[in-house]
C-alpha positions, 0 to 999 in steps of 0.5 A: 523297191525296198526301203532298207538294205537286205539283211546279210547272210549270217551264222548263229548258235541254236540258242541265239537266232536273231529275230527277223528284220522288218522291211518296207517298200515303196512303189512308183504308182501306189503303196506296196505291202511286204510279207515274209516267209521262213523256211527251215532246211534240216542239217545233220542233227536237230540243232544244226539247220538253215533258216531261209527268210524271204521278204516279198514286196507287192504293189496294188497291180500285183507286181512284186520283188523279193530278197532273201537272207540265209542264217546257218544255225549250229550247236557246238556246246555240250550239256552241263550238270545242274541242280545236283551238286556232286560231292567229288571225294567221299569217305566210306566203309565197305559195309556202308558204300553210298549209292550212285548219285543221280546227275541231271544235265541240261543243254542249251539247245535240246533242253533236259538231257537223259541222265547217263549211267556213270562208268564205274571202276574199282581199284585193287585194295592197298593197305585195307583201302580201295577206290570206287571211281564213278565218271559221268559224260553226257551227250546232246542230240548233236553229239556234243559232250559235256565236261567229265564229272567224277566222284571218288569213293575211298572205301576202308575195309572193315572185317565183319566178325560173327561169333558162333558157339558149339559144344564138343565132348573129348570122350566121344571118339566118333562124334563129329560136327560139320562146322559148315552146318553152323554157317548161314545157308549159302555161305561159301568161298572161305576156308577153316583155320584152327586158330589155337592150333589145337587140332581136331579139324579136318576140312570142315569136320571137327572131332573133339576126341582127346582134345584139351578141355576148354574153349577153342576157336576155329575161324572161317574167313571169306575174302572174295568181296569188298568186305572180308567176313570171318565167322569164329566158332567157339567150341567148348570142349568138355568131358561130359558126354551124357545125353542131354535132356530134350530142350523145349521147342522155341518158336521165334515169331519174326524174321527179316530175310534181307541178306544181312546174315541175321534173322534170315529165316523162321527160326524154330529152336530145337526142332531139328533134334530128331532124337527128341522130336522125330517128326514135324510138319510146318505150314505157313499161310498168308493173310488171305489163308493161302498156303505159301510154304509147307515142309516136313522135317523142318531143321532150320538148315536145309529145310527152313522158311526164308520168305520164299513162296513154295507155290500154292493157289494164287501165289507163284512158286519161288516168289519173294513174299512181301513184308507182312503178317503170316500165320503158322501151324506147326505139328511135331511128335516127341520121343514118347509119341506125343503129338503137339500142335502150335499155331500163331502169327509170324511177322516177315520184314525186309 
């Protein structure tokens, strides 16, 4: 017979399961020993289950007696965020929106919980300000939800104005400039505006014929993103239509194709002037001597090196080349038939 009362059936949280009781027994003829076994019956999720504890008293002749206790274990508490304090309200400009913070959640039963991706919504723009709302809700192994964690990023729009320059002659009736050719490659989604109402603009085509002398502004505005952009082209209209002397070719030996609209390509000034330099050939090699780019008639516009491999030997075509030092060989001919070759080092950074 057992000396103590059998432990009653109980319920417990997964992080507060009681320790087994210690039971002893007596026998009418001799001593008795007590052993305990514990069996787990799994429930509908890892932290919901039952523990069945059985104590068995046995005397020296093998006679035994048993009692049992059932503990029903459950998980009813959701995860909580730890370690990373969340800044609830953040002020930012559209060109400097902070990255999404990483929240770490822990659970009282299952330990660390996989960080959930936040739900992100963006409001409409009101008076130049819009709001990015980031919301996190974590779930543990039994489907319990954490509280809702929310961050609000109040974003102020900043108009980005990039100034470009051009020259037009008001005595050249048939000379035109496609203003789109002055924009960074791939720039779309905007429209041209004659800021000074001078005229001479049809779509993107500008003609200075009979326009007043002076510097006139034509703007290209893009409003399809969180940050409006405007390109102001300042065109100096003059009456000097004489053929200009050939400008020297200037090789810029560094560029950074990182999407900020500055130094996005390998700039070889004046090489696009086919009247002065009828033909050219440009080759770019990496540090191992592998040809990664080659083109004829390089023009800084439709044909230009933007840090993308053209595919040679071990370099895959259209592969974004890594930061590093490259070697160029540039060959061109002049209007007088002279052949010129230049080589040197080119540094690419992202």
